[in-house]
C-alpha atoms as one frame of an Amber mdcrd trajectory, in Angstrom:
protein
 -24.624  31.609-104.698 -22.063  30.411-101.769 -18.451  29.770-102.419 -17.401
  26.522-104.168 -14.386  24.599-102.971 -12.668  21.226-103.508 -10.818  19.045
-100.891  -8.510  16.505-102.555  -7.642  13.727-100.366  -3.918  12.667-100.998
  -2.609  10.734 -97.811  -2.526   7.222 -99.412   0.561   5.059 -99.601   0.000
   3.372-102.995   1.617   0.299-101.655   0.380  -1.899-104.512   2.629  -0.031
-106.753   5.742  -0.692-104.694   8.573  -0.538-105.447   8.063   2.575-107.556
   5.593   3.877-105.051   7.050   4.551-101.492   6.088   6.075 -98.291   8.189
   8.975 -99.218   7.029   9.148-102.925   3.655   7.377-102.900   1.390   6.938
-105.940  -0.108  10.482-105.922   3.295  12.022-106.623   4.113   9.850-109.564
   3.304  10.379-113.254   2.080   6.730-113.527  -0.395   7.790-116.522   0.352
  10.998-118.534   3.274  13.300-118.067   2.125  15.050-114.713   1.953  13.610
-111.165  -1.471  12.421-110.399  -2.176  14.983-107.854  -1.534  17.759-110.340
  -3.872  15.911-112.916  -6.576  16.110-110.170  -6.082  19.656-109.734  -6.032
  20.408-113.495  -9.257  18.609-113.933 -10.926  21.310-111.942  -9.993  23.980
-114.125 -12.785  26.463-115.159 -14.876  25.019-112.210 -13.110  25.812-109.078
 -10.364  28.426-108.651  -7.262  27.025-107.626  -7.234  29.119-104.489 -10.360
  27.250-103.343  -8.614  23.987-103.931  -7.210  22.473-100.758  -5.221  19.231
-100.329  -5.228  17.011 -97.288  -2.090  14.906 -97.148   0.545  13.424 -94.811
   2.551  15.801 -92.869   5.845  14.485 -94.419   4.490  14.845 -97.891   3.456
  18.558 -97.730   6.786  19.750 -99.299   6.720  17.120-102.013   3.121  17.774
-102.693   3.672  21.665-102.915   6.321  20.782-105.406   3.940  18.512-107.414
   1.066  20.796-107.478   2.689  24.313-107.653  -0.396  25.844-109.060  -1.839
  25.828-105.524  -1.286  28.396-102.792   1.289  26.664-100.483  -0.917  27.208
 -97.267  -3.812  25.207 -99.114  -1.867  21.744 -98.826  -2.068  20.843 -95.294
  -0.508  17.649 -93.558  -2.098  15.180 -91.095   0.530  14.180 -88.486  -0.785
  10.696 -88.501  -3.382   8.876 -90.659  -6.851   8.645 -89.174  -8.558   7.470
 -92.242 -11.056   9.511 -94.338 -13.724  10.577 -91.981 -10.879  12.613 -90.267
  -9.615  13.850 -93.528 -13.144  14.958 -94.763 -13.722  16.730 -91.340 -10.398
  18.743 -91.718 -11.251  19.637 -95.164 -14.600  20.719 -93.967 -12.907  22.852
 -91.498 -10.506  24.453 -94.132 -13.387  25.247 -96.285 -15.702  26.443 -93.266
 -13.164  28.851 -92.002 -13.278  30.563 -95.411 -17.093  30.256 -95.928 -19.363
  28.540 -93.291 -22.162  28.073 -95.792 -19.786  26.859 -98.700 -20.371  23.920
-100.930 -17.481  21.575-101.604 -16.385  18.499-103.433 -14.358  15.762-101.766
 -12.072  14.298-104.383  -9.061  11.906-104.600  -5.561  12.338-105.836  -4.944
   9.023-107.261  -7.779   8.533-109.983  -7.587   8.658-113.437 -10.500  10.176
-115.654 -11.629  10.713-119.029 -14.489  12.634-120.506 -13.749  15.680-118.355
 -16.580  17.892-119.672 -18.955  15.043-118.396 -16.829  15.030-114.931 -17.204
  18.952-114.471 -21.001  18.703-115.302 -21.319  15.807-112.703 -19.740  18.154
-110.123 -21.414  21.345-111.132 -24.693  19.461-110.998 -24.007  17.899-107.661
 -23.029  21.503-106.213 -26.244  23.123-107.525 -28.236  20.320-105.675 -26.178
  20.252-102.598 -26.646  24.249-102.392 -30.267  24.025-102.519 -31.078  20.683
-100.681 -29.829  19.272 -97.329 -28.326  16.214 -98.961 -25.075  14.277 -99.069
 -24.173  13.747-102.721 -21.944  10.885-103.714 -20.678   9.927-107.281 -21.457
   6.450-108.498 -19.654   5.083-111.443 -21.396   3.086-114.066 -19.755  -0.555
-113.780 -18.082  -1.578-117.082 -17.204  -5.166-115.383 -18.218  -7.213-112.498
 -15.419  -5.717-110.378 -14.648  -7.455-106.861 -12.159  -4.533-106.205 -14.726
  -1.899-105.493 -17.538  -1.297-103.153 -20.936  -0.417-104.680 -23.844   1.796
-104.256 -27.453   0.630-104.875 -29.537   3.240-106.491 -33.172   3.994-105.982
 -35.717   6.377-107.346 -34.789   9.398-109.289 -34.137  12.603-107.298 -33.214
  15.083-110.072 -31.475  15.824-113.270 -28.866  18.527-113.126 -26.432  19.581
-115.822 -27.713  16.617-118.012 -26.431  14.358-115.251 -29.138  11.914-113.532
 -29.309  12.046-109.791 -30.886   9.174-107.657 -31.588   8.473-104.191 -28.961
   6.152-102.699 -30.368   3.064-101.164 -27.310   1.484 -99.595 -23.521   0.962
 -99.605 -22.148  -2.521-100.075 -18.668  -3.971 -99.371 -16.502  -5.321-102.010
 -18.444  -8.524-103.217 -17.574 -11.866-104.451 -17.599 -12.363-108.142 -20.974
 -14.058-108.354 -22.592 -11.064-106.473 -20.715  -8.585-108.588 -22.170 -10.231
-111.657 -25.614 -10.043-110.059 -25.115  -6.273-109.494 -23.778  -5.641-113.030
 -26.948  -7.495-114.477 -29.507  -5.688-112.503 -28.389  -2.294-113.507 -28.954
  -0.384-110.182 -25.619  -0.873-108.557 -22.788   1.654-109.281 -19.008   1.363
-108.158 -18.324   3.629-105.169 -15.716   6.194-106.462 -15.206   7.817-102.819
 -16.042  11.293-104.208 -18.694  13.354-102.457 -20.182  16.794-102.667 -22.114
  18.507 -99.770 -22.243  21.976 -97.836 -20.461  22.754 -94.794 -23.514  22.989
 -92.751 -24.949  19.755 -94.194 -21.764  17.894 -93.388 -21.507  19.340 -89.867
 -25.171  18.373 -89.218 -24.496  14.704 -90.531 -21.264  14.191 -88.382 -23.501
  15.503 -85.390 -26.182  12.952 -86.018 -24.053   9.802 -86.897 -20.487  10.331
 -85.609 -20.347  13.211 -83.048 -16.554  12.935 -82.586 -16.207  14.131 -86.116
 -18.312  16.929 -85.556 -16.253  18.119 -82.570 -13.027  17.672 -84.717 -14.539
  19.620 -87.680 -15.580  22.602 -85.110 -12.296  22.560 -83.382 -10.215  22.669
 -86.469 -12.290  25.595 -88.042 -11.227  27.483 -84.963  -7.709  26.760 -85.419
  -7.988  27.402 -89.264  -9.426  30.755 -88.663  -6.432  31.710 -86.433  -3.958
  30.382 -89.139  -3.136  27.712 -86.698  -4.303  24.498 -88.639  -0.953  22.544
 -88.126  -1.149  23.066 -84.387  -4.678  21.969 -84.235  -3.825  18.734 -86.328
  -0.839  18.002 -83.901  -2.960  18.496 -80.921  -6.203  16.600 -81.657  -5.073
  13.849 -84.260  -3.420  11.582 -81.725  -6.564  11.393 -79.627  -8.721  10.120
 -82.583  -9.544   6.544 -83.570  -9.614   5.357 -87.405 -12.860   5.419 -88.985
 -13.640   5.760 -92.774 -16.286   8.329 -94.134 -18.329   5.431 -95.624 -18.640
   3.772 -91.934 -19.044   7.249 -90.200 -21.704   8.642 -92.571 -22.517   7.156
 -95.799 -23.712   3.749 -94.426 -26.075   5.562 -91.721 -27.430   8.640 -93.367
 -30.950   8.884 -95.116 -30.381  11.802 -97.068 -27.663  10.531 -99.556 -28.086
  11.313-103.324 -26.182   9.421-105.908 -24.823  11.123-109.062 -24.753   8.680
-112.132 -21.164   8.994-113.189 -20.833   8.328-116.989 -17.207   9.549-117.616
 -14.479   7.341-117.757 -13.010   6.555-114.335 -10.010   4.307-113.196  -8.858
   3.792-109.560  -5.527   2.845-110.840  -5.299   0.606-107.801  -2.316  -1.793
-108.800   0.178  -2.443-111.647  -2.490  -4.337-113.912  -4.426  -1.166-114.198
  -1.831   0.339-116.283  -2.697  -2.079-119.192  -5.620   0.059-120.130  -3.438
   3.175-120.619  -0.475   1.991-122.562  -0.232   0.502-125.978   0.645  -3.157
-126.101   3.185  -4.994-128.232   2.135  -7.768-130.549   2.594 -10.285-127.666
  -0.040  -8.323-125.459   2.882  -7.092-123.278   2.553  -3.506-121.649   6.324
  -2.114-121.860   6.804   1.016-119.904  10.517   2.495-120.048  13.606   0.595
-120.861  12.420  -3.001-121.528  13.071  -5.759-124.143  11.188  -9.030-124.219
  11.522 -12.299-126.293   8.739 -14.872-126.744   6.918 -13.400-123.972   3.266
 -12.709-123.577   0.601 -10.497-121.623   3.158  -9.120-119.245   3.556  -5.899
-117.673   7.145  -4.683-117.527   8.390  -1.424-116.045  11.702  -0.267-116.006
  12.534   3.570-116.640  16.238   3.687-115.463  18.072   0.227-116.233  17.263
  -2.185-118.959  15.108  -4.961-118.074  15.005  -7.978-120.409  12.375 -10.741
-120.212  12.502 -14.182-122.085   9.777 -16.660-122.510   7.462 -15.231-119.567
   3.708 -14.987-119.431   1.300 -13.079-117.328   3.952 -11.303-114.944   4.255
  -8.004-113.411   7.956  -7.193-113.617   9.259  -3.947-111.997  12.706  -2.434
-111.599  12.372   0.771-109.789  14.225   2.432-106.729  16.960  -0.136-106.667
  14.331  -2.935-106.380  13.356  -5.842-108.779   9.738  -7.202-108.300   8.342
 -10.166-109.973   4.892 -11.589-109.502   1.936 -13.178-111.383  -0.453 -10.625
-112.566  -3.198 -12.170-110.751  -1.436 -11.753-107.581  -0.820  -8.203-107.866
  -2.946  -7.299-104.825  -0.435  -9.153-102.755   2.260  -6.695-103.288   0.827
  -4.918-100.267   1.603  -8.102 -98.341   5.212  -8.085 -99.547   5.380  -4.403
 -98.285   4.009  -5.416 -94.860   6.374  -8.455 -94.566   9.436  -6.318 -95.400
   8.364  -3.656 -93.010   8.109  -6.197 -90.238  11.675  -7.269 -91.035  12.706
  -3.861 -90.003  15.946  -3.746 -92.411  14.366  -2.578 -95.613  12.955   0.948
 -94.439  14.921   2.800 -96.792  13.091   0.984 -99.749   9.602   1.214 -98.455
């Protein structure tokens, strides 16, 4: 058996959770759900499956120290920072280099730092089964999540014929990846039963990933090879500093998953939440009699179906409905729940003004 590793991508900004999530303290470093930072939860989920010394984190260079503090169970050298963001294909290639420098034939999972999962035994069985198959077959494994509602916020994977069953988990050939759909199309996907949410989690061997990059995105194969050489010399940070500024941005979906024909999808049946914006917290906290989700030091009168977050100061709401109200980091945010996705637009607008950098 080859070695087994995990690469946790933790470079996101979490702008839809502003003002709590900022560039200096983004979502993955927050204990949004539970009492540990999301990055620490992502590592804890692997206990008994992958040893901490075989877990790598790829984050932003300016978040390395904070990430090491949030995930002290990992060796400090396993937390690596990209000097600039170049999207997920580069992060995956960097992870492949870190793993490949240790074991050129290893199998590794690519996971994310900002998702919340339940049914951890099922999650681990899914990873274990995927690793078994990736070890024996030249395949790119992705994890699809059984939809629970017709989401317009996730991409989808269309599943095809059965490929194998491993660890009690069904694996199917992946037919195609599709972008976030409009509601009628999402309802169609839900009804037909062949479409799964694209979780952004993957499993493959170092050689299979390298071969796929060579075939479909050669610049990423070159990046992976060059970073592997740097990592073997203990100079991964120098390699990133030198090479990353020369790269364009491309996601792993565009670089590989929408082009390759050897993709297998695990049918994920564990509970999964992308925790993409403030309304996602409603499913993780108890509501009061008015349907309000109150987190922290909050009081309300005659208000219904709001999400109110205020850990430090008292925030009082009267007669409001269907709002997100957040008091954090010296900022007060108020917006309708159905416009929570637009918080990212507000962050962009404030950044363009140039006078609010200390709050972003």
